[in-house]
N, C-alpha and C positions, 0 to 999 in steps of 0.2 A: 806677045806672050807675057811680058812683064806687067802690062796693064791687067791682063786676066788674073795673074797671080795676086797682084795688089787688090783687085776687086774681091777675089776669093777671101783673102785675109780680112778685109774690112767687113764683108758680108757675114762671115762666120765668127766675128769677134776675136780673131786671133791676136789683135792688138790690145785686148783687155789685160788689165793688171790684176795680179793676185797678191793680196796683203795678208799676212798671218799676224795675229796679235791676240791679246787677252782682253776680254770684254770687262770694262771697268765701270760702266754706267748704263742704265736703261732709261731712256727718255720716255718712251711709250712703246706700244706693241710693235711698231715698225721702224723705230729709230733707237740707236744706242751709240755709246762711246767705246772706242777701241784703242788700247795702248799698244803701239807697234813695238817691234824689237829695238828700234832706235829711240825709244822713249817719247815718241810723238803721240799725242792724243788726237784722234780723228773722229768725226761724226759720220755714222753710216746710216743710210736710209735704205730699207729693203726695196729692191726693184720689183716691179710688176704686180705689187699688191698694195692695199690700203686698209689699215686697221681702223676701228672706230676712234673718233676723236675723244679727248679727255672727258667731255661732258655727255658723251653718248653711252647708251647701254653697251655692255661688253668691252668697254675700253679697259677697265681695270683687269678684267679676265685676260684680255690679249696681252696687256703689260706683264701680268703675273706669269703667263705662259712663256713669254719671251725671256723673262728673268730666270725662271726655272730651267729653261732650255740652255741658255748661253752665259748667264752672268758668272764671272770668275773663270770661264773656260777659254781655252785657246781655240780660235775659229779661223777658217779660211774665208776671206772676203774677196769675191770675184767681182772686181769693179767694172761697171759698164760706162759710167760717166760721173760728172759732178753736176749738182743742181745749182740754182741761183743762190742758195744759202750756203754754198761751198761744202755740202754734205756729199759723201761718196755714195752713189746709187749702185747697189750691189746685190748679188746673190750671196747668201751666207751658208756655208756648210759647217756643221758641228757634229760632234761624236763620230768623226771620220766619214760619215756618209749621208747624214740627214740634212735636207734643205729646209732652212727656217721658213722660207716663203711657203713651201709645200705643206709643212706641218701646220702653220697657222691657218691656211685655207682649208685643209682637210678637217681641222678641228672646229671649223665654223667661227673663226676669230678674225677673219680678214676677207675682203673682197678681192677678186681678180681685178686689177686696175686696167680695164679694157681700153681706156684712153691712151695708155702708154705701152700696152702689151697685147700681143696676139698669141701668147703662149697657150697652145691647145691643151697641154697637161693641166695647167692651172684652171682653165675653163672647165675641164672635165671634173676636176677635184671640187670646184665650187658647185657645180651642178649636183654632184653626189652628196655634198654636205647639205645643200638646200633640200634635196629630196628626202634625206634622212632627218631633216630638221635638227641638225647638230648646231650647238652654240647659238650664235646670233640668228640663225635661221629658225629658231623656235618662235621668234616674233613673227606674226603674220605679215607685217609690213616694215621690215627693217629699212632704215634710211642709209644709203651709201654715204661714206664720209665726205666725198666731193659734193654731194647734194646738200649735206648738212652744212658744210662750210659756205656754200653758195647761198643758202637760205639765211645764214648769219650775216653775210655781207649785205644782203638786200634789206635787212632790218635796220642797218645803220644809217 
């Protein structure tokens, strides 16, 4: 029975941590700095999505959207893990109920990062934004950020 309960908690993310803090810096559309209640600054990377890179089309718009949505606000950061750059990979809730990941994808400013996520809601939101040609989906052939990064590495 204990093994089942442990597996249940692990499977459904019950061991995840929630951090509340004030957003003090926007790095790009999917990364920002959070000042926690104990005055620690942490870097947060949004989970399950990928915004355009700085030299890609719509990067500035994604960054601006994120800034308008959360800069200077207190947000809830639902941590899933840490990455190799020691950033907290997380879902972020702002204005009491809005998911930053969902809002970026709905507005055509981010891809559902299918390599790391099987979230069906994000997939549906991306499909709807593509169909409506919202944001980056106005471009007939937008390049996903992971493909863009890969093409840059191959040029070196």
